[in-house]
N, C-alpha and C positions, 0 to 999 in steps of 0.2 A: 503494500499498501505505499502510495508516495505520500513523503513528508508533506503536511499541510504550511506553505508559506508565510512568512512571518508579516505583521503590516510593513515593517521598514522596506520590505523585500518586494510587497506589492506595489507599493508607491515608486519604488525604485522602477517596476516594469513598466509601471504606467507611464512614467518620464520618458523613458527608452520610445514607448510607443508613439507618445504625442512627437517625440524628437523625429521621428521617423516618417509621419505625416506631414509634420512641418518641411522635412526636406523635400518630401514626393511633391508638396504644394508649391514649393518655390520652383523644384523642376519642371515641372508643368506651365507655371509662369514664364518661366524664361522662354521654354519651346513654344507656345502660343503665340507670346510677343514676336517670335521670328514667323510665324506662318501667314501674316499679312502685312503689307508694309506699302506708303505711299508712292516708292518709285519702282518700275519694274527692274528687274535682276537685268543684268548685263545681256541676257541673252531672248529677252522678252519684248517683241515689238507691235505696233498696232498698223494693218497693213491697210491704206486708203488706195488699193489698185481703183484704177477708172474714175478715182474722184471726180465729182463733180464740183466745178467752181465756174461761177457765175456771178457776174458783177453786174447789176443794171443800173440805169439812172432816169430819173422820172423830169419831166418838162423844163428847160432851162436848165439841164446841166449837158453836158458832152462827155463821154468818155472817151481814151486811147489808149494803147500799150506802146506807142511809141511817141506822143506829141504831134504827130504829122497827121494821122488818117484817126479821124471822129464819127463815133457812132453812139447810141443809146444803150449798149451791150459788150459787154467783154466774156469771150469763154476763156476755156484751160487752153484749146488752141491756138487761139489769138496771142497768148501769154507765152504759149512754147515757140510761137513764129517770130515773136517780137524781133530778135538777136537780126532779123534780116532786114528791118528798116532803123535798127535801134542797135548798131555793133557793139555797145558798150552795155546792153542788158546784162543785167546779174540777176536771173530770175530761175530761181530753185526750188523745182518740182520734183523732189523725189517720192519714189509708190509705198515707202514704209517709214513712220514716223516712231520715232522712241521718245522719252521723257526728257524734256527740258525744262529751264525755268530761266525767267528775267524778271526784275524790280522794273521794266519798263522804260530803263533810262536807256537813251540814245546819243551817238556820237558817230559826225560824220556823215555816214551816209546808212548807215545801220543801226540795229536798235542790238543793246547788248544781251545777247542770249549764250545760255549756260547749258550744255548739254551733261546732264548726269549720270554718274554710273554706280551702282551699291555692289559692296563685296562684304561676305561675312568675316569678321573676326572672332572665332570661338566662340566664346561664352558672352563676350561683350555685344553680340548684336550684328547689326547691318550699316554699315559707313560709307557716307557719300562722298563722292570727289566730284568735279565740276569743272570742264574744260571750256574756255571761252571759243565761238564758233566764228568762223569768216565763212564767206557763200561764195558759189561760183555758179555761174549761168551752166545748168545742167537739167535734164528732162530723165527721169527714170531710175531705180536701184543702182544700175551698171554706172551708168555716170556720176550719180550722186553718191558715190559710194562715201559711207561716213558722216552724210549729210541727214541730220533727224527733224528737220521743221522745214516746211514750204516758206518761200519769201521772194516775193516779186512786185514790180511796179508799174502803177496805173499813172494816167495824168486826165487831170479833170480840167475842165474847161468854163469858166465862168465869165459872164459878162456886168457882173455888180458883185459888190462886197456882201458875203450872206452866210447865213448858217445852214450848215448841212444835217441832215438826221439818218439814221439807220432805221428804215423803214419796218412795219411788222410783215413785211413780204420775206425780210432775212430769215435764215436760221443756220445751226449744223445740225444734222439728224444722222442717226446712226441705217445704213442700208442692210445691216445684216441681220436675220432674223434669229438667230441661233445665239448670237454674240452681242450684249451688249452693253451701255455703261462709256465708252469710249468720248462719246459726246458730251459726258459730262465733265470731262477733263479740257477740253477743248478750248483755245484762247484765240483773240483774233488781235493783232494788232495795228496799228495805221501810225506812219511815221510821216510828219511834214517834212519834205526835203527842200521846201521854198518854191517861191511865185515867180513868175514872170509875167513883165505885161505887153511881152515880144510874143503876139500870137501866132506871128506869120512865120517866123524860123523855128522849127522844131527843134534843130538841134541845141538851140539855146536851153529849150526846155530840158532836153535830154541830159545836158552839163549840171543841171542843179543837182546841190548835194551835201548840202549843210541842215541836221536836222534842226527845227526849230521848235519841236513840239512832237510827243507820242499819247496814243489815246489806246488803253486797252478795254475792249470787251469780252465779258464773260459771258456766253451765253448757257442757257440751264442749269442755271443755280440752285435751283430749287429742287433739282433730281438727282437721286444718289441710289445706287445699287445698294443690295442689302451688305456687298463687302463694303462697300464705301463707307456706308454708316458703320459698320465694326472699325475702320480706320478710324474714323472722325474721334469714336469713344476709346480706343487703344492707344492709338500715337498719339493725338492731341487733346483728349478728354474733354470733346466736344460732343453733347447730346444733340442727334438731328434725326430725320425719319428720311423714310425714299422717295415721297413726294410734300408737296407743300412748305417744304422748310425754309427757312430764312438762310440769306446768303453766308455762307463761309469765311473767315477772316484766314488769310494766308500770309505767309513771306517768302517773295522772291529772292532767287541768289542776285546778288550783287558783284562779286568776282570769283575769281578762280579758286578751287577748293582743290590742295593737292596733298601730297603726302597719306596718313592713313586715310584722312577727312572727316569727317561730323557724323556720329552717331545721327541716323536719322529721328531719333526721338529726342534730339535736342536741338533740331531747325530753329527750333522759335527763340532760343534763345542766345544764337550764335551772332556775331559779327559780320558773317560771309552773308546772311539773309535781310532784306527788309521788307515791311510790311508794304502790302499791293493794295491799293483800294481804287478797283476798275472802274473807268470814269464812266461805261457802261455795264450794266448788269442787266440781264433779261431771264424770265422765267420760261420755262418751257412751253411754246407754242404762244408766245407774248404775240400782241396784233397792235400796241401801240408804238408810235414811232418813238425813237430814241434821239435826243442829242447827241450830235459826236462832236462839232469844233467851228468855229469861226473862218472863214477863208476869204483872201482878197481877190478882186479881178483880176482876169488873166489864167495862164494857165499854172496849176499848181499840181506837183510831183508828189507823188505817194509810194510809200513802198507799205504792201500788206505782208502780214505774218499771219502763218496758221500753226500753232503748236499745239502739244499735249504736256499741260502743266504740272511738272513732279510733282510741286507739293500739294496738289488738288488731290483729296481724299480717295475719287474715283478711278486713280490711276493705279492700277493693281495688275497684277496677274491674271485673272479671269477675263479682262477685255480686251488680250491680247487677239488678233486675228479679224477683228472689229473692220467694218468699211463704214468710212463717212463719206456725208453730201454738205457742201459749202454752199449759201448763196447770198449773197450782199447787196442787197438796192440801197442807193443815196437818192434822198431827195432835198428839195430847199424847202427850209422849215417856213 
């Protein structure tokens, strides 16, 4: 017959069991903390094969890809072929996107854009490094190898100083029936590269290249995937819902991150990140025109950006492989 344990022995065994249980819980917490995160791992991409890009204008505005030939509509094909009459065009149109980030600042002819890469460092979790991007004139993944976002120039012709709006006909939608969520992390940027009153010499408009300001549009801010909701809570401590939520605050990368990088759970307090407050933020299916910016009479050169914001809670592994379509319509206010 086994000996009956003393009270002291029973208390010691109970403490040992509590210690084991606590260790198990800590291990589970560590494991769960690495299951989902705001940035894709380095081998995860979101394809935008045959992505629709359409830019329309309403009465009173004309748009062009070269500052020479004008119409009320610009398509992806127009942008692809712009170099034929705009030799210095730097229209970057990859078919596959990956997580990038920006605080919206611009210098020279471009917005300061950073490609993020996450790596697991043992029990410490995932760390983010970021490389400042340069842009080239290219189409498709073979030509645009290593390029992770879309950027291209358009020109708008106005006969008077005016305010422009992004109309309720504009959208970023998901074309994939099976994979949803990529549209929730999309961002569109507009960089004003200057205005010329010379509306005859298209070459003069093409040479504009001094950024005077930028605007960021965050579409579908009120919609999140189930996994995006989990990310918001686990990584940033933010409670939200899949539909009807408020716009979530986030910080964009403001400079290169080298070495080991920054733990993705610590980006909110890192000096490498700056709070971003998009000038335009719209819920899914919005119909109300949105103020964009003021423009002067003449030809204004705009650089348009389309990227997947790595700091968005919806940019996570399960959206990889989705397909997106983008339509922008501008009008005079």
